[in-house]
N, C-alpha and C positions, 0 to 999 in steps of 0.2 A: 511521750509524743513530742513535747517541746524540745527535749534533748536531741531527739532524732532529727528534728528540723534544724537545730543549730549545727549539728554535725554535718548535715547535708549542705547547709549554706556555707560552712567553712570549706568543705571539699570543693564546692563550686567556685568559690572565690580563689582558692589555691590553684585550681585548674586553669582559671582565667589568667592568673598571674604567670603561671608556667607557660601557657600558650603565647602570651605576649612576649615573654622573654625569649622564647624559642624562635620567634619570627624574625627573619632577616629583613632589614630595612635598606631602601635604595632610593637615590635621587638621580635625576638625569639633567645634564646641562645641554643647552642648545648646541647642536653640531655646528662647527665652523664651516662657512661656505667659502670655497676656493674655486672660483670660476662660475658659481651660481650665485644669485642674489640672496640677500638675507631673508626675504620673505619665503623663498623656496626652501632654504635651509630650515627655517622655523617650522614650516608646514611638514617637512619630512621628519623633523624631530618630534612633532606632535603625533604623527602616525607611529613612529618607533615607540614612543611612550605608551600609546594606547595598546600596542601589540605586546609590550612587556607586561602590561597589566593583565592581559588575557592569559599569560603563562601561569599566573597565580603562584609563582615560586617565591616572590618577595613582596613585602609591603611597600608600596610606592608612595613617595612624598608628592603631594600636589604641586604642580608646576608653579602656581602662584606663590607658594611658600619659598621656592627656590629664587624666584624673581625678587621677592621682598628682601631676602638676605643679600643678594647681589647689589641691590640698590642701596641698602644700608652701608655696604662696604665700598660703594663707589664704583662697582663693576657693571659692565653690561654683560648680558648672557654670552654674546659672541666674544667678549674680551677675556673670559675665563677659560683659557685653552690649555694651560699647563697642568701637570699632575699635582704640583704644589698648590695651585689655586683650587683644584677640585677637592683635594684633601682638606684644605682650610674651610671651604664652604661646607663640606660634608660634616666636619667637626661642629660647625655652628648649627647645622640642622639636626645633629644627633643621630645620623644614620651610619650604617656600617660600610656601605659601598656607594661609589659614585661612578656614573658612566658618562664619558665625554667622547667626542669624535669629530671628524672632519669629512666633508663631502667635496671632492674636487672634480674638475673637468679638464680634459685635454683633448681637443678636437671633438670627436663624437664619443669619446670614451670617458666614463665616469668612474670614480673610485670612492669607496666608503671605507673609512678606517674608524673602528670603535674600540674603546678600551674601558675595562672595568677595573677600578682601583679600590684597594682596601683602605678605608680611612684610618684604621688603626696602625697599619704598617707602612702605608704610602706606596706599597708595591702593586704592580699590575697583576691581577689574578686571571683575567681573560682578555685576549686581544683578537680582533677579527678584521679581515680585509676582504672587500668585495670589489670586483671589476665588472663593469656593465657597459655594453655598447648599445646605443639606441637613443630614443627620445627621453627627455627629462622625466616625463610622467611615468616611465617604466621604473624609475627609482623607487616608487611607492611600494611595489611588490618586493623589490630587493631589500628594502629596509625593514619590511614586515618579516621577511624570512630571516634577516639578520637578528631581529629581536629574539627569535626562538633559538637561533644558533648560539648566540652569546650566552644563553641560559642552558646550553647543552641539552636542548630538548628537540624532539622531532616535530616539525611544523604540522598544522592540520592539513588534511587531504584537500580541503577547499583552497588553501593557500598554494599548495603544490599545483593544483589544477589551474589556478590563476596565472602562475608562472608559465605553465605549459601552453595555455591557450593565448596568453597575452591579456592585458587588462581590458581592452575594448571587447574582445570576443567573450571573455569571462562575464563582463557586465551584461552583455547582450543575452547570454545564457541565463544569467540571474534574473533578468527582466521577464523571462518566460517561465520562471519557476512559480510554483504555487506558494501562496502566502497565507498567514493566519487571518489577515484582514479579508482576503478573498473567501476563505472558509466561513468567516463570520457573516459576511453579506449574503452568501448563498443560504446559510441556515436561517437567516432572518426572513428570507423569501419562502423557502420550503424546508420544513424540519427534516433533518438528516442529509440534506443536500450538501451542506458544508463538510460533514464527515465523509461523504462519498467523494467529494472533491479532494479531500486530504488523504484519500486512500484507505479509509476505515470503512470498507463496504459493509461488513457485518453489523457494525455499530450503526451505520446509516440506515440499514434495513430495519433494525430493531426500533430505532427512534421513529421512523416513518410509519411502521405498522402500529406502534403504540399510539401515535397521534391520530391515525386514521380510525383505529378501534374506538378511541375515546370520542372522536367526532361522530362516529357511527352510532354510539350509544346516545349521544346528545340528540342526533337527528331522530332516533327512535323514540326517545322520551318526548321530544317536541311534537312528534306526530301523535303520540298517545295523549299528550296534554291538549292538543287541538281537538281531538276526538272527544275527550272527557269534557272539555268546555262546551262543545256543541251539544253533547248529551245533557249536560247540566241545564243549559238554557232551554232546550226542548222540554225536558221533564219539568222544569220550573214553570213553564207556560201551561203545560197540561195540568200540573198540580193546581195552579191558580184558577183554572176554568172548570175543573172537574167537580161534579156534584155527588157522584157515587162515593160513599165512605170507604168502600173496599178499594176502589181505584185510587182514591186520595191517599190511602195508606201505602199503596204500592208505589205511587209516584213519589211520595215523600221518601220512601226507602231508596228509590233510584236516584233522587236528587242528592241524598246524603252520600250514596256510593260514588256518584260522579264527582261530588265535591272532594271526597277523599282521594280519588284518582288524580284530580287537578293538583292537589297539594303534593302528593307523592311524586308525580312527574315533574312538577316545578322544582322540587328539592333536588331530584335527580339531574335535571338540566343545569342547575346551579353548580352541583358537584362536578359534572362533566366539563362545564365551562372552566372551572378553576383548575381541573386536572389538565385540560388542553393547554391552558395558559402556562401552567407549571412546566409541562413537558417542553413547550416552545422555548421558555426562558432558559431551562437547563440545557436544551439543545444548542441555543445560541452561545451561552457561556462556554460549554464544552467545545464547540467548534473553534472558538478563539484560543482556548488553552492548548489544544492539541497542536502538534507540529506536523505540517505536511511532510511527506517523506524526503523531499528534496530541498527543504529550507535550510540554509546555512547561516544566514544572518541572525536568526533567532537563537543560535546555540550559545551566545554569550551569556554568562551566568547573571541571574537577577541580582545576586548579592556578591560583592567583592570587598576585600580588605584594602584600605589605604592607610598610610601612616601620617599622623598629625604631629609635626615636630614641636608645636606649642605645648601640647599636653604630653608629648613623648609616649603616645599610645596608639594602637591600631583603632580604626573606625570602620564601621560597615557602611557601604554605599549601595543604594538600591537603584536599579535601572531596568526598564522593560522595553523591548523592541516592539514597535507597532506594525511592522511590515510582516 
């Protein structure tokens, strides 16, 4: 058995090493602003970085790590604009690829140019150009789409819809969407209501019927408990005042029977109360965990890989959406 465990541990360790070595690592430099201010350029770079992470095609270096390297070398994020600088920084970070770019403005027209460079060869492996006419906030959608495009991936349907409708119309539609928090609050009020709200009607009916059945059994046991208590008190009084030995024995038997009924119904009430509380708690948790049919924000993975250049290894990061 010990030998089997050792072999299993060795295989597991080997698979972890292989997985780490097979993962492609990537770092992103702040896009250069040409006609837009540095704050807007940094905000758009943040959105681009976040969207690259959602593609899950490469292990992404944390932005703070990139900033630390640039500060150590006396660069500013916006000052590292050449391929040579990107390759140099990438070598220091220990990554395989670097992405840099520029966002320009001419009149009402914006351009986004992005380039992915191989740190090993110094050659450009992917280049993308986007032209956009409109307000600056519309660049958010464009740069999100660019993140998927530069990875040669099809963007999510929600992102395509955002471009089709426009950011404001899309956000207005999102505001009307059902959320997990909405399901949670409804299930806290009425068991099964959250599941019904989320579109799980059969599950909602099952939870509600189960809760009502348990509460019905509790009410029935409570009624029987009250009747048994009244009978006990009545027979106890008759027993205490009776003089006839035969009737005394009869009342004693009825007192004992009523006492047993009180105990059994009390136990049943406790069991039904615990069952009702358990169904309610499970219903609330389940309502939060399920995803309403039209929720898009909650589709981001709970766990994702990022690359730590200090340890030169991937790390798991956990996040959960509360909407």
